[in-house]
TORGUMI-56816 format. One record per atom (N, C-alpha, C, O): x, y, z; atom name; residue in one letter; residue number from 0. Coordinates in steps of 0.1 Angstrom, whole numbers. Layout:
// residues N
px  py  pz  site  code  pos
X  Y  Z  CA  A  NUM
...
This chain:
// residues 223
px  py  pz  site  code  pos
197  153  103  N  M  0
199  139  100  CA  M  0
201  136  85  C  M  0
193  142  77  O  M  0
211  129  81  N  S  1
213  127  67  CA  S  1
203  117  61  C  S  1
196  110  68  O  S  1
202  118  47  N  N  2
192  109  40  CA  N  2
195  95  43  C  N  2
186  87  44  O  N  2
208  91  44  N  L  3
211  77  47  CA  L  3
206  73  60  C  L  3
201  62  62  O  L  3
208  81  70  N  S  4
203  78  84  CA  S  4
188  77  84  C  S  4
182  68  90  O  S  4
181  86  76  N  L  5
166  86  75  CA  L  5
162  73  68  C  L  5
152  67  72  O  L  5
169  68  58  N  A  6
166  56  51  CA  A  6
168  44  60  C  A  6
159  35  60  O  A  6
178  44  68  N  I  7
180  33  78  CA  I  7
169  32  88  C  I  7
164  22  91  O  I  7
165  44  93  N  K  8
154  45  102  CA  K  8
141  40  96  C  K  8
134  33  102  O  K  8
139  43  83  N  S  9
127  39  76  CA  S  9
127  24  74  C  S  9
117  17  75  O  S  9
139  18  72  N  L  10
141  4  71  CA  L  10
137  -3  84  C  L  10
131  -14  83  O  L  10
141  2  95  N  F  11
138  -4  108  CA  F  11
123  -4  110  C  F  11
118  -13  116  O  F  11
116  7  106  N  V  12
102  8  107  CA  V  12
95  -4  99  C  V  12
86  -10  103  O  V  12
101  -6  87  N  V  13
96  -17  79  CA  V  13
97  -30  86  C  V  13
88  -38  86  O  V  13
109  -33  91  N  F  14
112  -45  99  CA  F  14
102  -47  111  C  F  14
98  -58  114  O  F  14
99  -35  117  N  A  15
90  -36  129  CA  A  15
76  -40  124  C  A  15
70  -49  131  O  A  15
71  -34  114  N  F  16
58  -38  109  CA  F  16
58  -52  104  C  F  16
48  -59  106  O  F  16
69  -56  97  N  L  17
70  -70  92  CA  L  17
69  -80  104  C  L  17
63  -90  103  O  L  17
76  -76  115  N  A  18
76  -85  127  CA  A  18
62  -86  133  C  A  18
58  -97  137  O  A  18
55  -75  134  N  I  19
42  -74  141  CA  I  19
31  -81  132  C  I  19
23  -88  137  O  I  19
32  -78  119  N  L  20
21  -82  110  CA  L  20
22  -97  105  C  L  20
12  -103  103  O  L  20
35  -101  103  N  I  21
36  -114  97  CA  I  21
44  -124  106  C  I  21
40  -135  109  O  I  21
56  -120  110  N  A  22
65  -129  117  CA  A  22
59  -133  131  C  A  22
60  -145  134  O  A  22
54  -124  139  N  L  23
49  -127  152  CA  L  23
37  -137  151  C  L  23
38  -147  158  O  L  23
27  -134  143  N  P  24
16  -144  142  CA  P  24
21  -157  136  C  P  24
15  -168  140  O  P  24
30  -157  127  N  A  25
35  -169  121  CA  A  25
42  -178  131  C  A  25
41  -190  131  O  A  25
49  -172  140  N  V  26
56  -179  151  CA  V  26
46  -185  161  C  V  26
46  -196  165  O  V  26
36  -177  165  N  L  27
26  -181  174  CA  L  27
17  -192  169  C  L  27
13  -201  176  O  L  27
15  -192  156  N  F  28
6  -203  150  CA  F  28
14  -214  143  C  F  28
9  -223  137  O  F  28
28  -213  145  N  G  29
36  -224  141  CA  G  29
38  -226  126  C  G  29
40  -237  122  O  G  29
38  -215  119  N  V  30
40  -216  104  CA  V  30
52  -208  99  C  V  30
53  -205  87  O  V  30
60  -203  108  N  I  31
71  -194  104  CA  I  31
81  -201  94  C  I  31
87  -194  86  O  I  31
81  -214  94  N  Q  32
90  -221  86  CA  Q  32
85  -224  72  C  Q  32
92  -229  63  O  Q  32
72  -222  70  N  K  33
65  -225  57  CA  K  33
71  -215  46  C  K  33
73  -203  48  O  K  33
72  -221  34  N  W  34
78  -213  23  CA  W  34
69  -201  19  C  W  34
73  -191  15  O  W  34
56  -203  21  N  Q  35
46  -192  18  CA  Q  35
49  -180  27  C  Q  35
48  -169  22  O  Q  35
51  -183  39  N  V  36
54  -172  49  CA  V  36
67  -165  46  C  V  36
68  -153  46  O  V  36
77  -173  43  N  I  37
90  -167  39  CA  I  37
89  -159  26  C  I  37
95  -148  26  O  I  37
81  -164  17  N  F  38
79  -156  4  CA  F  38
72  -143  7  C  F  38
76  -132  2  O  F  38
63  -143  16  N  L  39
55  -131  20  CA  L  39
65  -121  27  C  L  39
64  -109  25  O  L  39
73  -126  36  N  L  40
83  -117  43  CA  L  40
92  -110  33  C  L  40
94  -98  34  O  L  40
97  -118  23  N  L  41
106  -112  13  CA  L  41
98  -102  4  C  L  41
103  -92  1  O  L  41
85  -106  1  N  G  42
77  -97  -7  CA  G  42
74  -84  0  C  G  42
74  -73  -6  O  G  42
72  -85  13  N  Y  43
69  -73  21  CA  Y  43
82  -63  20  C  Y  43
80  -51  19  O  Y  43
94  -69  22  N  L  44
106  -61  21  CA  L  44
107  -54  8  C  L  44
111  -43  7  O  L  44
105  -62  -3  N  L  45
106  -56  -17  CA  L  45
96  -45  -19  C  L  45
99  -35  -25  O  L  45
83  -48  -14  N  F  46
73  -38  -16  CA  F  46
76  -25  -10  C  F  46
74  -14  -16  O  F  46
81  -25  2  N  F  47
84  -12  9  CA  F  47
98  -7  7  C  F  47
102  3  13  O  F  47
106  -14  -1  N  S  48
119  -9  -4  CA  S  48
118  4  -12  C  S  48
127  12  -11  O  S  48
107  6  -19  N  G  49
105  18  -26  CA  G  49
104  30  -17  C  G  49
109  41  -20  O  G  49
98  28  -5  N  N  50
97  39  5  CA  N  50
111  42  10  C  N  50
114  54  12  O  N  50
119  32  12  N  V  51
132  34  18  CA  V  51
141  41  7  C  V  51
148  51  11  O  V  51
139  37  -5  N  W  52
147  44  -16  CA  W  52
143  58  -17  C  W  52
152  67  -19  O  W  52
130  61  -16  N  R  53
126  75  -18  CA  R  53
132  84  -7  C  R  53
136  95  -9  O  R  53
132  79  6  N  V  54
138  86  17  CA  V  54
153  88  15  C  V  54
158  99  17  O  V  54
160  78  11  N  W  55
174  79  8  CA  W  55
177  88  -3  C  W  55
187  96  -2  O  W  55
169  89  -13  N  R  56
172  97  -25  CA  R  56
168  112  -23  C  R  56
174  121  -27  O  R  56
156  114  -16  N  Y  57
150  127  -16  CA  Y  57
148  133  -2  C  Y  57
143  144  -1  O  Y  57
151  125  8  N  G  58
149  131  22  CA  G  58
136  126  29  C  G  58
129  119  23  O  G  58
134  131  41  N  K  59
123  127  49  CA  K  59
110  130  43  C  K  59
108  140  36  O  K  59
100  122  47  N  L  60
86  124  43  CA  L  60
80  135  52  C  L  60
86  138  62  O  L  60
69  140  48  N  S  61
62  150  56  CA  S  61
57  143  69  C  S  61
56  131  70  O  S  61
54  151  80  N  K  62
50  145  92  CA  K  62
35  140  90  C  K  62
28  145  82  O  K  62
32  130  98  N  T  63
19  123  97  CA  T  63
8  133  99  C  T  63
-2  133  92  O  T  63
9  143  109  N  N  64
-1  152  111  CA  N  64
-3  163  100  C  N  64
-12  171  101  O  N  64
6  162  90  N  E  65
4  171  79  CA  E  65
-4  165  68  C  E  65
-8  172  58  O  E  65
-7  152  69  N  D  66
-15  145  59  CA  D  66
-29  150  60  C  D  66
-35  150  71  O  D  66
-35  153  48  N  A  67
-49  159  48  CA  A  67
-59  150  54  C  A  67
-69  154  59  O  A  67
-57  137  53  N  Q  68
-67  127  58  CA  Q  68
-67  127  73  C  Q  68
-77  124  79  O  Q  68
-56  131  80  N  F  69
-56  132  94  CA  F  69
-63  145  99  C  F  69
-67  146  110  O  F  69
-64  155  90  N  K  70
-70  167  93  CA  K  70
-86  167  91  C  K  70
-93  176  95  O  K  70
-90  156  84  N  D  71
-104  155  81  CA  D  71
-110  145  91  C  D  71
-105  134  93  O  D  71
-121  148  99  N  F  72
-126  139  109  CA  F  72
-130  126  104  C  F  72
-127  115  109  O  F  72
-138  126  93  N  S  73
-142  113  87  CA  S  73
-130  105  82  C  S  73
-130  93  84  O  S  73
-120  112  77  N  G  74
-108  105  73  CA  G  74
-100  99  84  C  G  74
-95  88  83  O  G  74
-100  106  95  N  L  75
-93  101  107  CA  L  75
-100  89  113  C  L  75
-93  79  117  O  L  75
-113  89  113  N  V  76
-121  77  117  CA  V  76
-118  65  108  C  V  76
-116  54  113  O  V  76
-118  68  95  N  I  77
-116  57  86  CA  I  77
-102  52  87  C  I  77
-99  39  86  O  I  77
-92  60  89  N  L  78
-78  56  91  CA  L  78
-77  47  104  C  L  78
-70  37  103  O  L  78
-84  50  115  N  A  79
-84  42  127  CA  A  79
-90  28  124  C  A  79
-85  18  128  O  A  79
-101  29  116  N  G  80
-107  16  113  CA  G  80
-99  7  104  C  G  80
-98  -5  105  O  G  80
-91  14  95  N  Q  81
-83  7  86  CA  Q  81
-71  1  93  C  Q  81
-67  -11  90  O  Q  81
-66  8  103  N  F  82
-55  2  111  CA  F  82
-59  -10  118  C  F  82
-52  -20  118  O  F  82
-71  -10  124  N  I  83
-76  -22  131  CA  I  83
-79  -33  121  C  I  83
-75  -45  124  O  I  83
-84  -30  109  N  A  84
-87  -40  99  CA  A  84
-74  -46  94  C  A  84
-74  -58  92  O  A  84
-63  -39  93  N  I  85
-50  -44  88  CA  I  85
-45  -55  98  C  I  85
-41  -65  94  O  I  85
-46  -52  111  N  L  86
-42  -61  121  CA  L  86
-50  -74  120  C  L  86
-44  -85  121  O  L  86
-63  -73  119  N  I  87
-72  -85  118  CA  I  87
-68  -92  105  C  I  87
-67  -105  105  O  I  87
-67  -85  94  N  I  88
-64  -92  81  CA  I  88
-51  -100  82  C  I  88
-52  -112  78  O  I  88
-41  -94  86  N  Y  89
-28  -101  86  CA  Y  89
-28  -113  96  C  Y  89
-24  -124  92  O  Y  89
-33  -111  108  N  W  90
-32  -122  118  CA  W  90
-42  -133  115  C  W  90
-39  -144  116  O  W  90
-54  -129  110  N  W  91
-64  -139  107  CA  W  91
-60  -148  95  C  W  91
-62  -160  95  O  W  91
-53  -142  85  N  A  92
-49  -149  74  CA  A  92
-38  -160  78  C  A  92
-39  -171  73  O  A  92
-29  -156  87  N  I  93
-19  -165  92  CA  I  93
-26  -176  100  C  I  93
-23  -188  99  O  I  93
-36  -173  108  N  Y  94
-44  -183  115  CA  Y  94
-51  -192  106  C  Y  94
-50  -205  108  O  Y  94
-58  -187  96  N  D  95
-64  -196  86  CA  D  95
-55  -205  80  C  D  95
-57  -217  78  O  D  95
-43  -200  76  N  F  96
-33  -208  69  CA  F  96
-28  -219  78  C  F  96
-25  -230  73  O  F  96
-26  -216  91  N  S  97
-21  -226  100  CA  S  97
-31  -238  102  C  S  97
-27  -249  106  O  S  97
-44  -236  99  N  R  98
-54  -246  100  CA  R  98
-56  -255  88  C  R  98
-63  -265  88  O  R  98
-50  -251  77  N  L  99
-52  -258  64  CA  L  99
-46  -272  65  C  L  99
-35  -274  69  O  L  99
-54  -282  61  N  A  100
-49  -296  60  CA  A  100
-39  -297  48  C  A  100
-29  -304  49  O  A  100
-43  -290  37  N  K  101
-34  -290  25  CA  K  101
-37  -277  18  C  K  101
-48  -271  19  O  K  101
-27  -272  11  N  T  102
-28  -259  3  CA  T  102
-31  -262  -11  C  T  102
-27  -272  -17  O  T  102
-39  -253  -17  N  E  103
-42  -254  -32  CA  E  103
-32  -246  -40  C  E  103
-31  -234  -38  O  E  103
-25  -253  -48  N  T  104
-14  -248  -56  CA  T  104
-19  -236  -65  C  T  104
-12  -226  -66  O  T  104
-30  -238  -71  N  V  105
-35  -228  -81  CA  V  105
-37  -214  -74  C  V  105
-34  -204  -80  O  V  105
-43  -214  -61  N  W  106
-45  -202  -54  CA  W  106
-31  -196  -50  C  W  106
-30  -183  -50  O  W  106
-22  -204  -47  N  Q  107
-9  -199  -43  CA  Q  107
-2  -192  -55  C  Q  107
4  -181  -54  O  Q  107
-3  -198  -67  N  V  108
2  -192  -79  CA  V  108
-5  -179  -82  C  V  108
2  -169  -86  O  V  108
-18  -179  -82  N  V  109
-25  -167  -84  CA  V  109
-21  -156  -74  C  V  109
-19  -144  -78  O  V  109
-20  -159  -62  N  G  110
-16  -150  -51  CA  G  110
-2  -144  -54  C  G  110
0  -132  -52  O  G  110
7  -153  -58  N  M  111
21  -148  -61  CA  M  111
21  -138  -73  C  M  111
28  -129  -72  O  M  111
13  -141  -83  N  I  112
12  -132  -94  CA  I  112
7  -119  -90  C  I  112
12  -108  -95  O  I  112
-4  -119  -82  N  I  113
-9  -106  -77  CA  I  113
1  -98  -69  C  I  113
2  -86  -70  O  I  113
8  -106  -60  N  L  114
18  -99  -51  CA  L  114
29  -93  -59  C  L  114
33  -82  -57  O  L  114
34  -100  -69  N  V  115
45  -95  -77  CA  V  115
40  -83  -85  C  V  115
48  -73  -87  O  V  115
28  -84  -90  N  S  116
22  -72  -97  CA  S  116
21  -60  -88  C  S  116
24  -49  -93  O  S  116
17  -62  -76  N  A  117
16  -51  -66  CA  A  117
30  -45  -64  C  A  117
31  -32  -63  O  A  117
40  -53  -62  N  I  118
54  -48  -60  CA  I  118
59  -40  -72  C  I  118
64  -29  -71  O  I  118
56  -45  -85  N  A  119
60  -38  -97  CA  A  119
53  -25  -98  C  A  119
60  -15  -101  O  A  119
40  -24  -96  N  I  120
32  -12  -97  CA  I  120
37  -2  -87  C  I  120
39  10  -90  O  I  120
40  -6  -75  N  N  121
44  3  -64  CA  N  121
58  9  -67  C  N  121
60  21  -66  O  N  121
67  1  -72  N  Q  122
80  6  -75  CA  Q  122
80  16  -87  C  Q  122
86  26  -86  O  Q  122
72  13  -97  N  L  123
70  22  -109  CA  L  123
65  35  -104  C  L  123
69  46  -108  O  L  123
54  34  -96  N  A  124
48  47  -92  CA  A  124
57  55  -83  C  A  124
58  68  -86  O  A  124
64  50  -74  N  I  125
73  57  -65  CA  I  125
84  63  -73  C  I  125
88  75  -71  O  I  125
90  56  -82  N  R  126
101  61  -90  CA  R  126
96  71  -101  C  R  126
104  79  -105  O  R  126
84  71  -104  N  T  127
78  82  -113  CA  T  127
76  94  -105  C  T  127
79  105  -110  O  T  127
70  93  -93  N  L  128
68  105  -85  CA  L  128
80  111  -79  C  L  128
81  123  -77  O  L  128
90  102  -76  N  K  129
103  107  -70  CA  K  129
100  114  -57  C  K  129
94  108  -48  O  K  129
105  126  -55  N  G  130
104  133  -43  CA  G  130
90  137  -39  C  G  130
87  141  -28  O  G  130
80  136  -49  N  L  131
66  140  -46  CA  L  131
59  128  -40  C  L  131
47  130  -36  O  L  131
65  116  -39  N  F  132
58  105  -32  CA  F  132
58  109  -17  C  F  132
69  109  -11  O  F  132
47  111  -11  N  D  133
46  116  2  CA  D  133
32  114  8  C  D  133
24  108  2  O  D  133
29  121  19  N  C  134
16  121  25  CA  C  134
7  130  15  C  C  134
12  136  6  O  C  134
-6  131  19  N  I  135
-15  140  11  CA  I  135
-12  154  15  C  I  135
-18  159  25  O  I  135
-3  160  8  N  T  136
1  174  12  CA  T  136
6  181  -1  C  T  136
12  174  -9  O  T  136
5  194  -2  N  I  137
10  201  -13  CA  I  137
23  208  -9  C  I  137
24  215  1  O  I  137
34  205  -16  N  K  138
47  211  -13  CA  K  138
50  223  -22  C  K  138
43  225  -32  O  K  138
59  231  -18  N  P  139
62  243  -26  CA  P  139
66  241  -40  C  P  139
63  248  -49  O  P  139
73  229  -42  N  N  140
77  226  -56  CA  N  140
68  216  -63  C  N  140
72  209  -73  O  N  140
55  215  -58  N  H  141
46  205  -63  CA  H  141
43  208  -78  C  H  141
40  219  -82  O  H  141
43  197  -85  N  H  142
39  198  -99  CA  H  142
31  185  -103  C  H  142
32  175  -96  O  H  142
23  186  -113  N  L  143
14  175  -117  CA  L  143
21  165  -125  C  L  143
27  168  -135  O  L  143
21  152  -120  N  V  144
28  141  -127  CA  V  144
17  133  -135  C  V  144
8  128  -129  O  V  144
19  133  -148  N  T  145
9  126  -157  CA  T  145
17  116  -166  C  T  145
11  112  -176  O  T  145
29  113  -164  N  T  146
37  105  -173  CA  T  146
38  90  -167  C  T  146
34  88  -156  O  T  146
44  81  -175  N  G  147
46  68  -170  CA  G  147
33  61  -166  C  G  147
23  62  -173  O  G  147
33  54  -155  N  I  148
22  47  -150  CA  I  148
10  57  -147  C  I  148
-2  53  -147  O  I  148
14  69  -145  N  Y  149
3  79  -142  CA  Y  149
-4  84  -154  C  Y  149
-14  92  -153  O  Y  149
0  79  -166  N  S  150
-8  82  -178  CA  S  150
-19  73  -179  C  S  150
-28  75  -188  O  S  150
-19  62  -171  N  Q  151
-30  52  -172  CA  Q  151
-40  53  -160  C  Q  151
-52  52  -162  O  Q  151
-35  55  -148  N  V  152
-43  56  -136  CA  V  152
-38  68  -127  C  V  152
-26  70  -128  O  V  152
-46  74  -120  N  R  153
-42  86  -112  CA  R  153
-37  82  -98  C  R  153
-30  89  -92  O  R  153
-40  69  -94  N  H  154
-36  66  -80  CA  H  154
-30  51  -80  C  H  154
-36  42  -73  O  H  154
-19  49  -87  N  P  155
-14  35  -88  CA  P  155
-8  30  -75  C  P  155
-8  18  -72  O  P  155
-4  39  -66  N  V  156
1  35  -53  CA  V  156
-10  28  -45  C  V  156
-7  18  -38  O  V  156
-22  34  -45  N  Y  157
-33  28  -38  CA  Y  157
-37  15  -44  C  Y  157
-40  5  -37  O  Y  157
-36  14  -57  N  L  158
-39  1  -64  CA  L  158
-29  -9  -59  C  L  158
-33  -21  -57  O  L  158
-16  -6  -57  N  S  159
-6  -15  -53  CA  S  159
-9  -20  -39  C  S  159
-6  -32  -36  O  S  159
-13  -11  -30  N  Y  160
-17  -15  -16  CA  Y  160
-28  -25  -16  C  Y  160
-27  -35  -9  O  Y  160
-38  -23  -24  N  V  161
-50  -32  -25  CA  V  161
-45  -46  -30  C  V  161
-49  -56  -25  O  V  161
-38  -45  -41  N  L  162
-33  -58  -47  CA  L  162
-24  -66  -38  C  L  162
-25  -78  -37  O  L  162
-16  -59  -30  N  F  163
-7  -65  -21  CA  F  163
-15  -73  -10  C  F  163
-12  -85  -7  O  F  163
-25  -67  -5  N  L  164
-33  -73  5  CA  L  164
-41  -85  -1  C  L  164
-42  -96  5  O  L  164
-46  -83  -13  N  V  165
-54  -94  -19  CA  V  165
-44  -106  -22  C  V  165
-48  -117  -20  O  V  165
-32  -103  -27  N  G  166
-23  -113  -29  CA  G  166
-19  -120  -17  C  G  166
-17  -133  -17  O  G  166
-17  -113  -6  N  Y  167
-13  -119  7  CA  Y  167
-24  -129  12  C  Y  167
-21  -140  15  O  Y  167
-36  -124  11  N  C  168
-48  -133  15  CA  C  168
-49  -145  6  C  C  168
-53  -156  11  O  C  168
-47  -143  -7  N  T  169
-49  -154  -16  CA  T  169
-38  -165  -14  C  T  169
-41  -177  -15  O  T  169
-25  -161  -12  N  I  170
-15  -170  -10  CA  I  170
-18  -179  3  C  I  170
-15  -191  3  O  I  170
-23  -172  13  N  L  171
-26  -179  26  CA  L  171
-39  -185  26  C  L  171
-43  -192  35  O  L  171
-47  -183  15  N  Q  172
-60  -189  13  CA  Q  172
-70  -186  25  C  Q  172
-76  -195  30  O  Q  172
-71  -174  28  N  S  173
-79  -169  39  CA  S  173
-91  -161  33  C  S  173
-89  -149  30  O  S  173
-103  -167  32  N  F  174
-114  -160  26  CA  F  174
-119  -149  35  C  F  174
-123  -138  30  O  F  174
-119  -151  48  N  V  175
-123  -141  58  CA  V  175
-114  -128  56  C  V  175
-120  -117  55  O  V  175
-101  -130  56  N  S  176
-92  -118  55  CA  S  176
-94  -112  41  C  S  176
-93  -99  40  O  S  176
-97  -120  31  N  L  177
-98  -114  17  CA  L  177
-111  -105  17  C  L  177
-110  -94  11  O  L  177
-122  -109  23  N  V  178
-134  -101  23  CA  V  178
-132  -88  31  C  V  178
-136  -78  27  O  V  178
-125  -90  43  N  I  179
-122  -78  51  CA  I  179
-113  -68  43  C  I  179
-115  -56  44  O  I  179
-104  -73  36  N  S  180
-95  -65  28  CA  S  180
-102  -57  18  C  S  180
-100  -45  16  O  S  180
-111  -64  10  N  V  181
-118  -57  -1  CA  V  181
-127  -46  5  C  V  181
-127  -35  0  O  V  181
-134  -49  16  N  V  182
-144  -39  22  CA  V  182
-136  -28  28  C  V  182
-139  -16  25  O  V  182
-126  -30  36  N  S  183
-119  -20  43  CA  S  183
-111  -11  33  C  S  183
-111  1  35  O  S  183
-105  -17  23  N  C  184
-97  -10  14  CA  C  184
-106  -1  5  C  C  184
-102  10  1  O  C  184
-118  -6  1  N  T  185
-127  2  -7  CA  T  185
-131  15  1  C  T  185
-131  25  -5  O  T  185
-134  14  14  N  I  186
-137  25  22  CA  I  186
-125  35  23  C  I  186
-127  47  21  O  I  186
-114  29  27  N  W  187
-102  37  29  CA  W  187
-97  44  16  C  W  187
-95  56  16  O  W  187
-96  37  5  N  V  188
-91  43  -7  CA  V  188
-101  53  -13  C  V  188
-97  64  -17  O  V  188
-114  51  -12  N  K  189
-124  60  -17  CA  K  189
-123  73  -9  C  K  189
-123  84  -15  O  K  189
-122  73  4  N  N  190
-121  85  12  CA  N  190
-108  92  9  C  N  190
-107  104  8  O  N  190
-97  85  8  N  R  191
-84  91  6  CA  R  191
-83  97  -8  C  R  191
-77  108  -9  O  R  191
-88  91  -18  N  I  192
-88  96  -32  CA  I  192
-96  109  -32  C  I  192
-92  119  -38  O  I  192
-108  109  -26  N  N  193
-117  121  -26  CA  N  193
-110  133  -20  C  N  193
-110  144  -25  O  N  193
-103  131  -8  N  I  194
-96  142  -2  CA  I  194
-84  146  -10  C  I  194
-82  158  -12  O  I  194
-77  137  -16  N  E  195
-65  141  -24  CA  E  195
-69  148  -37  C  E  195
-62  158  -40  O  E  195
-79  143  -43  N  E  196
-83  149  -56  CA  E  196
-89  163  -54  C  E  196
-87  172  -62  O  E  196
-96  165  -43  N  K  197
-101  178  -40  CA  K  197
-90  188  -38  C  K  197
-90  200  -43  O  K  197
-79  184  -31  N  M  198
-67  192  -29  CA  M  198
-60  195  -42  C  M  198
-56  206  -45  O  M  198
-59  185  -51  N  L  199
-52  187  -64  CA  L  199
-60  196  -73  C  L  199
-54  204  -81  O  L  199
-73  195  -73  N  I  200
-82  204  -81  CA  I  200
-80  219  -76  C  I  200
-79  228  -84  O  I  200
-79  221  -63  N  E  201
-77  234  -58  CA  E  201
-63  240  -62  C  E  201
-62  252  -64  O  E  201
-53  231  -63  N  K  202
-40  235  -67  CA  K  202
-38  237  -82  C  K  202
-33  247  -86  O  K  202
-43  227  -90  N  F  203
-41  227  -104  CA  F  203
-53  231  -113  C  F  203
-51  233  -125  O  F  203
-65  231  -107  N  G  204
-76  236  -114  CA  G  204
-80  228  -126  C  G  204
-81  216  -126  O  G  204
-82  235  -138  N  D  205
-86  229  -150  CA  D  205
-76  218  -155  C  D  205
-80  208  -161  O  D  205
-63  220  -152  N  R  206
-53  210  -157  CA  R  206
-56  196  -150  C  R  206
-55  186  -157  O  R  206
-59  196  -137  N  Y  207
-62  184  -131  CA  Y  207
-75  178  -135  C  Y  207
-76  166  -137  O  Y  207
-85  186  -137  N  Q  208
-98  181  -142  CA  Q  208
-97  175  -156  C  Q  208
-104  165  -159  O  Q  208
-89  181  -164  N  A  209
-86  175  -178  CA  A  209
-79  162  -176  C  A  209
-82  152  -184  O  A  209
-70  161  -167  N  Y  210
-63  148  -164  CA  Y  210
-73  138  -159  C  Y  210
-72  126  -163  O  Y  210
-82  142  -151  N  Q  211
-93  133  -146  CA  Q  211
-101  126  -157  C  Q  211
-104  115  -157  O  Q  211
-104  135  -167  N  H  212
-112  130  -179  CA  H  212
-104  120  -188  C  H  212
-111  112  -195  O  H  212
-91  121  -187  N  K  213
-83  112  -196  CA  K  213
-79  99  -189  C  K  213
-75  89  -196  O  K  213
-80  98  -176  N  T  214
-75  86  -169  CA  T  214
-86  80  -159  C  T  214
-96  87  -156  O  T  214
-83  68  -155  N  K  215
-92  62  -145  CA  K  215
-85  64  -131  C  K  215
-73  68  -130  O  K  215
-93  63  -121  N  K  216
-88  65  -107  CA  K  216
-78  55  -103  C  K  216
-67  59  -99  O  K  216
-81  42  -104  N  I  217
-73  32  -98  CA  I  217
-71  20  -106  C  I  217
-61  13  -105  O  I  217
-81  16  -114  N  I  218
-81  4  -122  CA  I  218
-81  8  -137  C  I  218
-90  13  -141  O  I  218
-70  5  -144  N  P  219
-69  9  -158  CA  P  219
-82  4  -166  C  P  219
-86  -7  -166  O  P  219
-87  13  -174  N  F  220
-98  11  -184  CA  F  220
-112  8  -177  C  F  220
-122  6  -183  O  F  220
-111  7  -163  N  I  221
-124  2  -156  CA  I  221
-129  13  -147  C  I  221
-140  18  -148  O  I  221
-121  17  -137  N  Y  222
-125  27  -127  CA  Y  222
-114  36  -122  C  Y  222
-116  44  -113  O  Y  222
């Protein structure tokens, strides 16, 4: 299968998730016509366009069962919990939004800024990693990337995922979904980073440990 065919297939997957997570609940709760929902739909497409670009440029991603988190029992349990949490977060946020008598402009602006930041960070990270953007797996041509945004944080892609969810919940002004996002993402990201960094230390040894000392995990200058 050509890279273009793989990219088209990847785009259809994005559309499927977009329909399940945002469009379907928006239709059911009668808010599909709201500009906030339309903005989120477009934001979702932009956010995951980096995945589509990566597949088109460098070929297919590794199989899901090759991801180290799927091979770790605790990681697999956390992944299952995160999947359930994601469904609750997206649907509950739309439900909360549909019940609002009026929206607060300040929170919508803050949410939009967070969402745009998430998109920018995600695009920068993917284009810096290029063909190495993939599951948690070591490839034959694997090399350590410490340039660009990776000179500031070691896991900017995970940061972009967290920011995207926070921005989504903030725009829709759903406190319940926001709390669930923070809790579930903290557990998921911590587990995923631990597994990934253990693998990278085994591969690159002192080089990666030196890189760890120079950078933060996910939040610049903080953590």
